[in-house]
C-alpha positions, 0 to 999 in steps of 0.5 A: 487508490489511497482507500484501496490500499487502505482497505487491503492492509486494514484486512490484513493486519491485527491492528487495524486502527493502527494503519495510515496511508498518505498519497503524495503526487510528485513529477507524474508518479503518485506515491502511496506511503503505508504505515502499519503498527511494527507487529503488523509489518510481516503480514503486509509484507509477507513471505519473501515480499509477496503481499507487498508485490501483490498490492503493487499489482493491484495499485499498478492496475488501478492506476493503469485505468486513470493513466498514472503511475504509481508507487507503494512505498511501506514505512517502517 
């Protein structure tokens, strides 16, 4: 799942080398932390959070196959 989020984020930003993804398994919920360059933060979040919401939906669909719960945190 980390690779999926990293792939999507690298496709959106201007500085793909600055994309960092860190996954943690916490109490039945897998948390994916996404860090991007400060200039690219708006591109990952999108207008009114639409891009971030879409990334969360894709992540949830991928996790449903493995019967897991997921959470995406975008770190500033």
